[in-house]
C-alpha positions as CSV (number, residue, x, y, z in Angstrom):
1,M,102.1,18.3,81.5
2,H,100.0,21.1,80.3
3,F,101.8,23.7,78.1
4,S,100.4,27.1,77.0
5,I,101.9,30.1,75.4
6,P,99.2,32.8,75.9
7,D,101.5,35.7,74.5
8,T,104.9,37.0,73.5
9,V,107.2,39.6,74.9
10,E,110.0,41.7,73.7
11,L,113.3,41.4,75.5
12,K,116.9,42.5,75.3
13,D,120.0,40.3,75.4
14,R,123.2,41.1,77.2
15,S,124.6,43.0,74.2
16,G,121.3,45.2,74.2
17,S,119.8,43.6,71.1
18,S,116.0,43.1,71.1
19,Y,114.5,39.8,70.4
20,L,111.1,38.2,70.6
21,A,110.3,35.5,73.2
22,Y,107.4,33.3,73.8
23,N,105.9,33.3,77.3
24,L,105.9,29.6,78.2
25,H,103.4,28.4,80.9
26,I,103.5,24.9,82.3
27,N,100.7,23.4,84.4
28,G,98.9,26.8,84.7
29,S,102.1,28.7,85.9
30,F,104.5,30.9,84.0
31,H,107.8,29.2,83.6
32,A,110.1,31.2,81.2
33,A,110.2,33.4,78.3
34,V,111.8,31.3,75.4
35,R,113.3,32.2,72.1
36,F,112.1,30.4,69.0
37,S,115.6,29.5,68.0
38,D,116.2,27.7,71.4
39,L,112.8,25.7,70.9
40,Y,114.0,25.0,67.2
41,H,117.4,23.5,68.3
42,F,115.7,21.6,71.2
43,N,113.3,20.1,68.6
44,E,116.4,19.1,66.5
45,Q,117.9,17.4,69.5
46,L,114.8,15.5,70.5
47,K,114.5,14.1,66.9
48,K,118.1,13.0,67.1
49,N,117.6,11.3,70.4
50,F,114.1,9.9,70.2
51,G,113.7,9.5,66.3
52,G,110.2,8.4,65.3
53,K,108.8,9.2,68.7
54,I,108.8,12.9,67.7
55,T,105.9,13.2,65.2
56,A,104.7,16.6,66.4
57,T,105.0,19.3,63.6
58,F,107.4,22.0,64.6
59,P,106.7,25.5,62.8
60,P,109.3,26.2,60.0
61,R,111.9,28.8,60.2
62,K,111.5,32.1,58.4
63,I,114.3,34.4,56.8
64,L,112.3,37.6,56.8
65,S,110.9,39.3,59.9
66,L,107.4,38.0,60.7
67,T,104.3,40.2,60.8
68,A,102.1,40.5,63.7
69,V,99.7,37.9,62.2
70,Q,102.6,35.5,61.5
71,V,103.9,35.9,65.0
72,E,100.4,35.0,66.4
73,E,100.3,31.9,64.0
74,R,103.7,30.8,65.2
75,R,102.8,31.3,68.9
76,E,99.7,28.9,68.3
77,Q,101.8,26.4,66.5
78,L,104.6,26.3,69.1
79,E,101.9,25.7,71.8
80,K,100.3,22.8,69.8
81,Y,103.9,21.3,69.3
82,L,104.6,21.3,73.0
83,Q,101.3,19.9,73.7
84,D,101.7,17.1,71.2
85,V,105.3,16.2,71.9
86,C,104.7,15.7,75.7
87,Q,102.0,13.1,74.9
88,D,104.8,10.5,74.8
89,T,105.7,10.1,78.5
90,D,109.2,8.7,77.5
91,V,110.0,12.1,76.0
92,A,108.1,14.3,78.5
93,Y,109.7,12.7,81.5
94,S,113.2,12.4,80.0
95,S,116.3,14.1,81.6
96,M,116.7,16.0,78.3
97,F,113.2,17.4,78.4
98,S,113.3,18.4,82.1
99,G,116.9,19.7,81.6
100,F,116.0,22.0,78.8
101,L,113.1,23.4,80.7
102,R,115.2,24.0,83.8
103,N,117.8,25.7,81.7
104,C,115.0,27.9,80.2
105,Q,114.1,28.9,83.8
106,K,117.5,29.5,84.6
107,E,118.3,31.7,81.5
108,H,115.2,33.6,81.9
109,S,115.9,34.4,85.5
110,D,119.7,35.2,84.5
111,A,120.5,33.0,87.5
112,L,123.9,31.7,88.5
113,A,124.5,28.3,90.0
114,E,125.3,29.4,93.5
115,T,124.8,28.2,97.1
116,V,121.7,29.7,98.5
117,D,119.4,29.3,101.5
118,L,115.9,27.7,101.0
119,D,113.3,26.9,103.7
120,V,111.2,23.8,103.1
121,F,108.2,23.6,105.4
122,L,106.2,20.8,107.2
123,M,102.4,21.0,107.2
124,N,102.6,22.2,110.9
125,G,104.7,25.1,110.0
126,N,108.0,23.8,111.1
127,K,110.7,24.4,108.6
128,I,113.8,22.6,107.4
129,P,116.5,25.2,106.5
130,L,118.6,24.0,103.5
131,K,121.8,25.0,101.7
132,I,121.3,24.0,98.0
133,V,122.5,25.2,94.8
134,S,120.0,27.9,93.2
135,T,119.6,25.7,90.1
136,D,118.9,22.4,92.0
137,S,116.0,20.4,90.6
138,T,112.9,19.6,92.5
139,E,114.1,16.1,93.1
140,D,117.5,17.3,94.3
141,V,115.7,19.8,96.8
142,L,113.2,17.1,98.0
143,E,116.0,14.5,98.6
144,A,118.1,17.2,100.5
145,A,115.2,18.0,102.7
146,M,114.4,14.4,103.5
147,A,118.1,13.8,104.2
148,E,118.1,16.6,106.5
149,I,115.4,15.2,108.7
150,K,117.0,11.7,108.4
151,L,114.1,10.1,106.6
152,N,114.9,6.5,105.4
153,E,115.6,7.0,101.6
154,N,113.2,4.1,100.8
155,F,110.4,6.4,101.8
156,V,111.5,9.7,100.3
157,H,109.4,9.5,97.2
158,Y,106.2,8.7,99.1
159,F,106.4,12.4,99.5
160,A,106.6,15.5,97.3
161,L,107.1,19.2,97.3
162,F,104.1,21.5,96.9
163,L,103.8,25.2,96.2
164,I,101.6,26.7,99.0
165,K,100.0,30.2,98.9
166,R,98.5,32.1,101.9
167,E,95.3,33.6,100.7
168,E,93.9,37.0,101.9
169,D,91.5,35.1,104.2
170,G,94.4,33.4,106.0
171,E,93.8,29.9,104.4
172,A,96.6,28.2,102.9
173,A,95.9,26.9,99.4
174,I,97.8,24.3,97.3
175,V,98.9,25.9,94.2
176,R,100.6,22.9,92.5
177,K,103.1,20.1,92.9
178,L,106.6,21.2,92.0
179,Q,108.0,19.1,89.2
180,D,111.5,18.0,88.2
181,Y,111.5,20.4,85.1
182,E,111.9,23.5,87.5
183,S,114.3,24.6,90.2
184,P,112.2,25.3,93.4
185,Y,114.3,28.1,94.5
186,L,114.0,30.0,91.0
187,S,110.3,29.2,91.1
188,I,109.5,30.7,94.4
189,K,111.9,33.6,93.9
190,N,110.1,35.0,91.0
191,L,106.6,34.9,92.7
192,Q,104.9,37.9,94.3
193,G,102.9,37.1,97.3
194,T,103.2,34.9,100.4
195,Y,104.2,31.4,99.1
196,R,106.3,28.6,100.6
197,I,107.5,25.2,99.7
198,A,105.9,22.4,101.8
199,V,106.2,18.6,102.0
200,R,102.9,16.5,101.7
201,K,102.6,12.8,101.0
202,Y,101.8,11.9,97.5
203,F,100.1,8.7,97.4
204,W,96.5,7.8,97.6
205,D,96.2,4.1,98.7
206,S,95.9,4.4,102.6
207,K,97.0,0.8,103.0
208,L,100.6,1.9,101.9
209,E,100.7,3.8,105.2
210,D,101.0,0.5,107.2
211,K,104.6,0.0,106.1
212,I,105.6,3.7,106.3
213,M,104.2,4.1,109.9
214,E,106.8,1.6,111.1
215,D,109.4,4.3,110.5
216,K,109.3,7.1,113.2
217,I,110.2,10.0,110.9
218,A,108.0,8.9,108.1
219,M,105.1,8.5,110.5
220,N,105.6,12.0,111.9
221,L,105.3,13.4,108.5
222,L,102.0,11.6,107.9
223,Y,101.0,12.7,111.5
224,V,101.6,16.5,111.0
225,Q,99.7,16.3,107.7
226,A,96.9,14.5,109.2
227,V,96.5,17.1,112.0
228,S,96.8,20.0,109.5
229,D,94.1,18.5,107.2
230,I,91.7,17.8,110.1
231,E,92.1,21.2,111.6
232,R,91.3,22.9,108.4
233,G,88.2,20.8,107.9
234,W,89.3,18.6,104.9
235,V,88.6,15.4,107.0
236,I,85.1,14.9,108.4
237,G,83.9,12.7,111.2
238,P,81.5,12.6,114.3
239,K,82.1,14.9,117.3
240,E,83.2,11.9,119.3
241,A,86.0,11.3,116.9
242,Y,87.2,14.8,117.1
243,S,87.3,14.7,120.9
244,R,89.2,11.3,120.8
245,L,91.6,12.9,118.4
246,N,92.3,15.8,120.5
247,E,93.0,13.6,123.5
248,L,95.4,11.5,121.3
249,K,97.1,14.7,120.2
250,Q,97.5,15.9,123.8
251,S,99.1,12.7,124.9
252,G,101.4,12.4,122.0
253,S,99.9,9.1,120.6
254,K,100.6,9.8,117.1
255,K,100.3,6.3,115.6
256,E,96.9,5.9,117.3
257,Y,95.9,9.3,116.1
258,L,96.6,8.3,112.5
259,R,94.9,5.0,112.9
260,L,91.7,6.9,114.0
261,A,91.9,9.6,111.3
262,R,92.2,7.0,108.5
263,M,88.7,5.9,109.6
264,M,87.3,9.3,109.0
265,K,85.8,10.5,105.8
266,Y,88.1,12.1,103.1
267,Y,91.3,11.2,105.0
268,G,94.1,11.5,102.5
269,F,92.1,13.7,100.0
270,I,93.3,17.0,98.6
271,Q,90.6,19.5,98.8
272,F,90.2,22.3,96.2
273,K,88.6,25.6,96.0
274,P,84.7,25.7,95.4
275,C,84.1,25.9,91.6
276,I,81.4,25.5,89.1
277,T,80.1,22.3,87.2
278,N,77.6,21.3,84.7
279,Y,76.5,18.3,86.9
280,P,73.9,17.5,88.0
281,E,72.8,20.9,86.4
282,E,74.3,23.7,84.7
283,N,76.0,26.3,86.9
284,T,76.1,24.0,90.0
285,R,78.6,25.2,92.6
286,V,80.5,22.4,94.3
287,L,83.3,21.7,96.6
288,V,85.8,19.3,94.9
289,S,88.2,16.8,96.5
290,C,90.4,14.1,95.2
291,G,91.5,10.9,96.9
292,D,90.9,7.2,97.5
293,R,90.7,6.6,93.7
294,E,88.0,9.0,93.3
295,L,86.9,12.5,92.5
296,N,84.4,13.8,95.0
297,L,81.9,16.6,94.5
298,R,79.9,18.1,97.4
299,L,77.1,20.6,96.8
300,Q,74.5,22.3,99.0
301,T,70.9,21.7,98.0
302,S,68.1,24.3,98.1
303,D,67.2,23.2,101.7
304,H,70.8,23.8,102.8
305,K,71.6,20.0,103.0
306,M,74.9,18.6,101.7
307,Q,74.8,16.1,99.0
308,E,77.7,14.3,97.3
309,G,78.8,12.4,94.3
310,S,81.7,10.1,94.0
311,F,83.3,9.5,90.5
312,K,85.7,6.6,90.6
313,V,88.9,7.1,88.5
314,T,88.6,3.6,87.2
315,R,85.2,4.6,85.4
316,M,86.7,7.7,83.8
317,R,87.2,7.0,80.1
318,C,89.3,10.1,79.6
319,W,89.8,13.7,80.8
320,R,90.9,16.7,79.1
321,I,92.1,20.2,80.0
322,T,90.8,23.3,77.9
323,S,92.4,26.7,78.5
324,S,90.8,29.9,77.2
325,N,93.0,32.9,76.8
326,I,91.0,35.9,77.7
327,T,91.8,39.5,77.1
328,T,90.0,41.8,79.5
329,E,89.0,45.4,79.0
330,D,92.1,46.7,80.8
331,G,94.3,44.8,78.3
332,K,95.4,42.1,80.8
333,K,95.7,38.4,79.9
334,Q,93.5,36.1,81.9
335,E,93.6,32.2,81.4
336,N,90.2,30.4,82.1
337,L,90.6,26.6,82.7
338,E,88.1,23.6,82.4
339,L,88.6,20.1,83.3
340,A,86.2,17.6,81.6
341,F,86.1,13.9,82.0
342,E,84.0,11.2,80.3
343,Y,82.4,9.0,82.9
344,L,80.8,5.7,82.7
345,L,77.6,6.5,84.7
346,S,76.0,3.0,84.0
347,K,76.5,0.3,81.5
348,E,76.8,1.8,77.9
349,H,76.1,5.2,79.2
350,L,79.1,7.8,79.0
351,Q,78.7,11.3,79.9
352,W,81.0,14.3,79.8
353,I,81.2,16.2,83.1
354,T,82.9,19.6,83.3
355,L,84.4,21.4,86.1
356,Y,85.2,25.1,85.6
357,S,88.0,25.6,88.0
358,E,91.2,27.7,88.3
359,Q,92.8,24.4,89.8
360,A,91.8,22.3,86.9
361,I,95.4,21.4,86.1
362,L,96.2,20.4,89.8
363,I,93.1,18.3,89.8
364,S,94.1,16.6,86.5
365,M,97.6,15.9,87.8
366,C,96.1,14.3,91.0
367,L,93.9,12.0,88.7
368,Q,97.0,11.1,86.8
369,S,99.0,10.3,89.9
370,I,96.1,8.0,91.1
371,V,96.1,6.2,87.7
372,D,99.9,6.0,87.9
373,E,99.9,4.4,91.4
374,I,97.0,1.9,90.3
375,L,99.2,0.8,87.3
376,R,102.3,0.6,89.6
377,L,100.6,-1.5,92.3
378,K,99.0,-3.7,89.7
379,I,102.4,-4.9,88.3
380,G,104.1,-4.8,91.6
381,K,106.5,-2.0,90.7
382,P,108.2,-0.5,93.8
383,I,108.1,3.3,94.2
384,K,111.2,5.3,93.0
385,S,114.2,5.1,95.4
386,A,116.1,8.1,96.4
387,K,119.6,7.9,94.8
388,K,121.6,10.9,94.9
389,K,122.7,11.3,91.3
390,S,125.7,13.1,90.0
391,K,125.0,16.2,88.1
392,T,124.4,15.4,84.5
393,K,125.2,17.7,81.5
394,S,121.6,17.9,80.4
395,D,121.3,21.5,81.6
396,S,124.6,22.6,80.2
397,K,123.7,21.0,76.8
398,Y,121.1,23.5,76.3
399,K,122.7,26.6,77.9
400,R,121.7,29.6,76.0
401,C,124.5,32.0,74.6
402,N,122.9,34.9,73.0
403,S,125.9,35.5,70.8
404,V,125.7,32.0,69.4
405,S,122.0,31.9,69.1
406,S,121.9,35.1,67.0
407,T,124.4,34.0,64.6
408,A,123.1,30.4,64.4
409,S,119.6,31.5,63.3
410,N,118.4,33.7,60.6
411,E,115.2,34.4,62.5
412,G,114.1,38.0,61.7
413,E,111.4,38.2,64.4
414,E,114.1,38.1,67.0
415,E,114.8,41.8,66.3
416,Q,111.1,42.9,66.0
417,K,108.4,43.5,68.4
418,S,75.8,21.7,76.9
419,S,72.3,20.6,78.1
420,S,70.9,19.4,81.7
421,S,72.4,16.3,83.2
422,P,71.1,13.6,85.5
423,P,71.5,14.1,89.2
424,L,74.5,12.9,91.3
425,P,74.6,9.3,92.5
426,N,72.3,9.4,95.6
427,A,71.8,13.1,95.4
428,T,68.9,15.4,94.8
429,K,68.9,18.5,92.3
430,T,70.0,21.7,93.5
431,T,69.1,25.3,92.6
432,P,71.6,26.6,90.1
433,S,74.4,28.8,91.3
434,P,75.9,31.8,89.2
435,S,78.4,30.8,86.6
436,P,81.8,32.2,86.4
437,S,82.0,35.8,85.1
438,T,82.3,36.0,81.5
439,T,82.1,39.9,81.2
440,Q,84.9,42.0,80.0
441,K,86.0,39.6,77.4
442,K,87.6,40.8,74.2
443,K,88.6,37.5,72.7
444,S,89.0,33.8,73.6
445,Q,91.4,31.3,72.3
446,K,90.7,27.7,73.2
447,Q,93.3,25.1,73.5
448,T,92.5,21.5,74.5
449,Q,94.8,18.9,75.9
450,N,93.6,15.2,76.2
451,F,94.6,12.6,78.8
452,N,93.9,9.1,79.8
453,Y,91.5,6.9,77.9
454,L,89.5,3.8,79.2
455,P,88.8,1.4,76.2
456,V,85.1,1.4,75.1
457,P,83.5,0.8,71.9
458,Q,84.5,3.5,69.4
459,N,80.8,4.2,68.6
460,Q,80.1,5.5,72.1
461,A,82.5,8.4,71.8
462,P,85.0,10.0,69.5
463,Q,88.7,9.3,69.8
464,A,91.2,11.9,69.8
465,S,94.6,11.4,68.0
466,N,96.9,12.4,70.7
467,T,95.6,10.1,73.5
468,K,96.7,7.0,75.1
469,T,95.2,3.9,76.6
470,N,95.4,2.9,80.4
471,K,95.7,-0.9,80.3
472,V,94.7,-1.0,84.0
473,F,91.0,-0.4,82.9
474,E,91.0,-3.3,80.4
475,G,89.4,-5.7,82.8
476,I,86.3,-3.5,83.7
477,G,83.2,-5.4,83.6
478,D,79.5,-5.2,84.7
479,D,80.3,-6.1,88.2
480,D,82.3,-3.0,88.5
481,L,79.6,-0.8,87.8
């Protein structure tokens, strides 16, 4: 998870008293405005339950009201605390952590736990109408949707819920994968624009489809996604293949359609918006897609030919997300995102490659999902089974009551206001494209969050203190290069 707190906001509680809240963003999207006192008590609860695992430094309490400078310092400290504490996956993916975050969203939205209508869509536009509780988690909603279409529970978690946005040009773009720390109904309710929640598969090894295709409903989910991806140009093949696919579609031969589609290039990939990279040259405009254990970059050469470079996930030593909080001339906050990964180009040759993309966090999450799948398959661990859980008390444990919060805390502020790179593998150099606009900036504050590491000798690259090793890469050798 990528946390950021770009700014603060002054709010009023139910009694009309003003307090300062910190605007919490998770994975690039606003989640909730949270009080310092709530975060303080949450940290105390984490230390009680996880003990020595909680090594992140939490900013101290203050008796007197904070100055503007002190508020800014605390904002940065809280942001770093959340980034550090979620480095431990046992903590970050615990029911306590997700329960606290869901309750923050619930309290910010001033939402009651009530029965509501929510539509979940398939990739062909067909919808699954649901009756859910407004505060249900993402996992609850996914399992309810899959139960509604009678999908075998063994296959439920091969799929996931995604937030989709209809762009001005009519194209549907994947915004992010919905996570269990949020309530989908509240997430989509608070958004402006044309959004919908859609079901997509969330695994990368196409061989896993062999078993899934034996189930009629699961196969249909794969089929409608394949048709959607092919029609939008995410999957590429010869004209003859497209003609044959159209014939199979017209005849209703779904299984044969999928078998042919799986033989085409970029099948099962998620394609992202065009962005800028520093590879093979600075300011190179590329089309990025992720799938089949690789990150793929496609670019157009000066003679209008397409070239591509494939970066295998198993040769990425690590990657990191860097966010820059920009204040524009009109006073609005803007977050610029970068994803950089250190790649083993050849034996003993590591190089940092950077993507400047508004979808950097989504790309990072896809990379992490691929790594998780590699690890899971390596040890033979089955995918999570759908088990309808009884409601836990994790949400109510952190329920915010303003009267209690204000008396339990003495917080005074709650009442106040690089150089050129070698060419892509098998690709020619290109004419540089314009870089992202950097005009109208007033200030930039950079925060970096590191992710997975591939073990290599320490003298080849600096180690960061808040990163972890992926044991799946320990066996890499010269033959893998």
